[in-house]
N, C-alpha and C positions, 0 to 999 in steps of 0.2 A: 338635481342641482337647481337651486333657485337663482334666476338671473335678475339683473337690474330691471329688465323689461317686465318680468313677473311682478316685481314689487310695485312698479309704476301702474301696471294693470290692476293689481289688488287695491292700490290706493284710490284709483278712479272708481272702482266698484263700491268702495266704502265711502266715497266722496270725502276723502281726506287729502289735503294738500301736504306734500312732503318737500322739504328743502333737499338740496343736493347731498348734504352731509348725512341727512337722515335716511336716505335711500340705502346706503351701504350698511348702516346700522340695522335697519329692518331686514335687509337681505341676509345678514349673518344670523339675526334672530329667527327668521323663518327657516333657515337651513338647520339651525340647532334643534328646532321643534321637529322637523322631519327626521333628523337623525335619531331623536328620542323615540319617535314612532317605530323606526327600524329596530331599535332595541326591544321595544314592547312586542314586536312581531316574533321575536325569538322565544318568548315565554311559552311554556308548555300549555296546551289547551285542555289537558285532561285534569286540571287542578279543580278541586271541589270549590264552588263559589262560597264566599264568606259574607253573609249578609249582616251578621252581628258577631263581633269578635269577643264581646264580654257577655257573660250570662245575664239575662234580664231578671230583675226581681222587683216586686212591688215595694216601694218605699213608703207608701201611705199607711196610716194607722187604720185599724178596723173601724167601721162605721157603727158606732154604738149610740143608741138614743140616750139623751141626757135631759135634765130639766132645763127648760128655756129660761131666759132672763125675763123679768117682769116688764111689761109694756112701759111703765113709768120710767124705769131705769134705761131702757133702750132709747126712748125719745128725749131723755134728759139733755143731751148735748146737740140735738138736732137743731139746725138753724130755723127750719120752717116746719111746723106741725099743724095739722088741721084734722079735727075730730078723731084724734088718737092715731093718726097715720103720718108718715113722712110726706111732705109736700115738695114735689120737684118742680123744675121749671116747665112751662108749657112747651110742648114739642110741636104740636100742630096748631096752626092759627085758624 
């Protein structure tokens, strides 16, 4: 059973100021959480863990080599080109 004093203690630990009307609301919330843990305690422990509920499958296409684009076409829409390469902003001064 969560008491009013428990809520005040928790709020001090969390460095959260609570108004009087909030204390009762949080007390009920904390109590509901603890009741839920009691329900979880009743679950059988011999259940096989389920790490993946759906079968995994690779959705990527096969990696097949293809003819590349020509350098001229690749650089056609580039903002900055220098000596046949993309030119990016300077990173290190």
